[in-house]
C-alpha positions as CSV (number, residue, x, y, z in Angstrom):
1,M,0.1,0.0,0.0
2,D,1.2,3.4,-0.8
3,R,2.5,5.6,2.0
4,C,0.3,8.5,3.1
5,L,2.1,11.7,4.2
6,A,-0.8,12.8,6.4
7,L,-1.3,9.5,8.0
8,E,2.5,9.4,8.9
9,L,2.1,12.9,10.4
10,A,-0.8,11.9,12.4
11,S,1.0,9.1,13.7
12,T,3.8,11.1,15.4
13,I,1.5,10.9,18.2
14,R,1.9,7.4,19.4
15,H,2.1,5.0,22.4
16,D,5.4,5.2,24.2
17,G,5.5,1.7,25.1
18,D,5.2,2.3,28.9
19,G,1.6,3.0,29.0
20,G,1.9,6.7,28.0
21,V,1.8,8.9,24.9
22,A,4.9,10.0,22.9
23,D,5.2,13.0,20.5
24,D,8.0,12.6,17.8
25,L,7.5,16.3,17.2
26,S,7.9,17.6,20.8
27,D,10.9,19.5,19.9
28,A,12.7,20.8,16.7
29,P,15.3,18.1,16.4
30,G,12.3,15.6,16.5
31,L,10.8,17.4,13.4
32,T,14.3,17.4,11.8
33,R,14.5,13.6,12.3
34,W,11.1,13.0,10.9
35,L,11.5,15.1,7.9
36,S,14.7,13.7,7.1
37,E,13.3,10.0,7.2
38,R,10.7,11.3,4.8
39,A,12.7,13.3,2.2
40,E,11.7,11.3,-0.8
41,L,8.0,11.3,0.3
42,L,8.1,15.0,0.7
43,A,9.8,15.4,-2.7
44,G,6.9,13.6,-4.2
45,A,4.4,15.8,-2.6
46,V,5.9,19.2,-3.6
47,G,8.4,18.3,-6.5
48,T,11.2,19.4,-4.2
49,T,13.7,18.0,-1.6
50,P,14.8,19.5,1.5
51,H,18.3,20.6,2.4
52,T,20.1,23.0,4.4
53,A,20.6,26.5,2.8
54,G,22.0,29.6,4.3
55,S,22.0,30.6,8.0
56,T,18.9,31.7,9.9
57,T,18.3,31.8,13.6
58,D,15.1,29.9,13.6
59,S,13.3,28.6,10.4
60,T,16.0,26.6,8.8
61,T,14.0,24.0,6.9
62,R,14.6,24.6,3.1
63,F,12.9,23.0,0.3
64,T,14.5,23.5,-3.2
65,T,14.8,21.3,-6.1
66,G,18.1,19.2,-5.8
67,S,19.6,16.5,-3.6
68,T,19.0,16.1,0.0
69,T,22.1,17.1,1.9
70,G,20.7,17.4,5.4
71,F,18.6,20.2,7.0
72,T,17.8,21.5,10.5
73,A,14.3,22.6,11.7
74,G,13.6,25.4,13.9
75,E,10.9,26.1,16.6
76,T,9.0,28.0,14.1
77,D,8.9,25.1,11.7
78,R,7.9,22.7,14.5
79,A,4.9,24.9,15.7
80,A,3.5,25.3,12.2
81,V,3.7,21.6,11.5
82,V,2.2,20.7,14.9
83,A,-0.7,23.1,14.0
84,V,-1.3,21.3,10.8
85,R,-1.1,18.0,12.6
86,E,-3.8,19.4,15.1
87,A,-6.1,19.8,12.2
88,V,-5.4,16.6,10.5
89,R,-6.2,14.5,13.8
90,A,-9.3,16.6,14.2
91,L,-10.6,15.7,10.8
92,F,-9.4,12.2,11.3
93,A,-11.6,11.8,14.3
94,H,-14.4,13.3,12.5
95,A,-13.9,10.8,9.6
96,V,-13.9,7.7,11.9
97,S,-17.1,9.0,13.7
98,P,-19.4,7.6,15.1
99,A,-16.6,5.1,16.2
100,P,-14.4,6.8,19.0
101,P,-11.3,8.6,18.0
102,S,-7.9,8.4,19.1
103,P,-7.9,8.7,23.1
104,A,-4.5,10.6,22.9
105,D,-6.2,14.0,22.1
106,A,-10.0,13.2,22.1
107,Q,-10.6,15.7,24.9
108,R,-8.8,18.5,23.3
109,L,-9.6,18.4,19.5
110,I,-10.2,21.6,17.7
111,S,-13.6,21.9,16.0
112,V,-14.1,20.7,12.4
113,A,-14.7,24.1,11.0
114,D,-11.4,25.4,12.5
115,A,-9.7,22.3,11.4
116,L,-11.0,22.7,7.8
117,E,-10.0,26.6,7.8
118,R,-6.5,25.7,9.2
119,L,-5.9,22.9,6.6
120,N,-7.1,24.9,3.7
121,A,-5.2,28.0,4.7
122,A,-2.0,25.9,4.9
123,A,-2.6,24.4,1.4
124,R,-3.2,27.8,-0.1
125,R,0.2,29.1,0.8
126,V,2.1,27.5,-2.1
127,P,-0.1,27.2,-5.4
128,V,1.4,24.2,-7.3
129,S,1.0,22.7,-10.8
130,P,1.5,19.2,-12.1
131,R,4.4,18.5,-14.2
132,L,5.0,15.3,-16.3
133,T,8.5,13.8,-16.3
134,W,9.5,10.5,-18.2
135,P,12.9,8.9,-17.3
136,A,14.7,7.1,-20.0
137,D,14.8,4.1,-17.5
138,G,11.4,4.2,-16.0
139,P,7.6,5.0,-16.3
140,P,6.2,8.5,-16.5
141,L,6.0,10.4,-13.1
142,R,3.7,13.1,-12.1
143,Q,5.2,15.9,-9.9
144,L,3.7,18.9,-8.2
145,V,5.8,22.0,-8.9
146,A,5.4,25.3,-7.3
147,P,5.9,28.3,-9.8
148,G,9.1,30.4,-9.2
149,A,12.5,29.6,-7.6
150,T,11.9,31.5,-4.4
151,R,9.2,30.9,-2.0
152,D,9.0,30.5,1.9
153,P,10.3,27.1,2.9
154,L,8.0,26.8,5.7
155,D,5.1,27.5,3.6
156,A,6.2,24.9,1.2
157,L,6.4,22.2,3.9
158,T,3.0,23.0,5.6
159,A,1.3,23.3,2.1
160,A,2.7,19.9,1.2
161,L,1.4,18.3,4.5
162,A,-2.0,20.0,4.1
163,R,-2.4,18.8,0.5
164,S,-1.6,15.3,1.5
165,A,-4.4,15.5,4.1
166,I,-6.9,17.0,1.7
167,D,-6.1,14.4,-1.0
168,F,-6.5,11.6,1.6
169,L,-9.8,12.8,3.3
170,A,-11.4,13.4,-0.2
171,G,-10.3,10.2,-1.6
172,P,-11.4,6.5,-1.3
173,R,-8.8,5.5,1.5
174,R,-10.6,7.5,3.9
175,E,-13.3,4.9,4.2
176,Q,-10.5,2.6,5.5
177,L,-9.5,4.9,8.4
178,R,-9.9,3.7,11.8
179,A,-8.7,4.5,15.2
180,C,-7.0,1.5,16.8
181,T,-9.0,0.4,20.1
182,A,-6.3,-1.7,21.6
183,P,-5.4,-0.9,25.3
184,R,-3.1,2.1,25.3
185,C,-2.9,2.6,21.5
186,V,-3.3,6.0,20.1
187,R,-2.8,5.4,16.3
188,Y,-5.0,6.0,13.3
189,F,-4.6,3.2,10.7
190,L,-5.8,2.0,7.3
191,K,-8.0,-1.1,7.5
192,G,-6.4,-3.5,5.0
193,H,-9.0,-6.3,5.2
194,G,-12.5,-6.9,6.4
195,R,-11.5,-8.8,9.7
196,Q,-8.7,-6.4,10.7
197,E,-9.4,-4.6,14.0
198,F,-6.1,-3.2,15.0
199,C,-3.3,-1.4,13.6
200,K,-0.6,-4.0,14.2
201,P,-0.3,-7.6,15.6
202,S,1.2,-6.4,18.7
203,C,-2.1,-4.4,19.4
204,S,-4.1,-7.3,18.5
205,N,-2.4,-9.5,21.0
206,R,-2.7,-6.8,23.7
207,A,-6.4,-6.7,23.1
208,R,-6.7,-10.4,23.3
209,A,-4.7,-10.4,26.6
210,A,-7.2,-7.8,27.9
211,R,-10.3,-9.7,27.1
212,H,-8.9,-12.8,28.6
213,Y,-8.1,-10.8,31.9
214,Q,-11.4,-9.3,32.0
215,R,-13.3,-12.7,31.3
216,H,-11.5,-14.4,34.2
217,H,-10.9,-11.5,36.7
218,E,-14.0,-9.5,36.6
219,P,-16.7,-12.1,37.5
220,A,-14.7,-12.9,40.5
221,T,-14.4,-9.2,41.5
222,A,-18.2,-8.7,40.8
223,S,-18.9,-11.7,43.1
224,R,-16.8,-10.4,46.0
225,T,-18.4,-7.1,45.8
226,T,-21.9,-8.6,45.9
227,K,-21.2,-10.8,48.9
228,D,-19.8,-7.6,50.8
């Protein structure tokens, strides 16, 4: 299945393995790592690749045509990406309704109206047009290219993330979106087949263990309470 940039952005909120919730974008270095691991995916989204260019005090993520040579994200970059993520997760929660959303942020989701406005505003920051390329050794490729050589790098990033979410939510894969209901899991995932209930086998095993515990322990607890 093709990777989905919007789903990967939403999944930066995840179970930490110890019963809590981890945020992969909790600081600027975390965003730097996350973007570096997705350089090719981002290049396909905006027709560009990220690299470090120039010297700035804060917003140092750069997206220009060329090779990836490393880059550093600043706090302004992180705050802008997290704002898009909040909109994406709010709309993911709306998409899976009436099923429950991810418990990680269910009590602090922004409204659907605010999420739509935030996402559309981010997408408008960089207008793009499709470009067809046809390598001699491969099939034709479609890229989205922003006009002009100069544009704000943070706009390019947030617009790419927003467009990915718009494409996903307006497309057929939205119907496959689910919030994993395994104990302690906070992920959204795409349901791959009719019987899939959880995002990965470890979550399925954890849910099975929880059901087993409830079957064997809750009746005994209820019985003791009744006698008391």
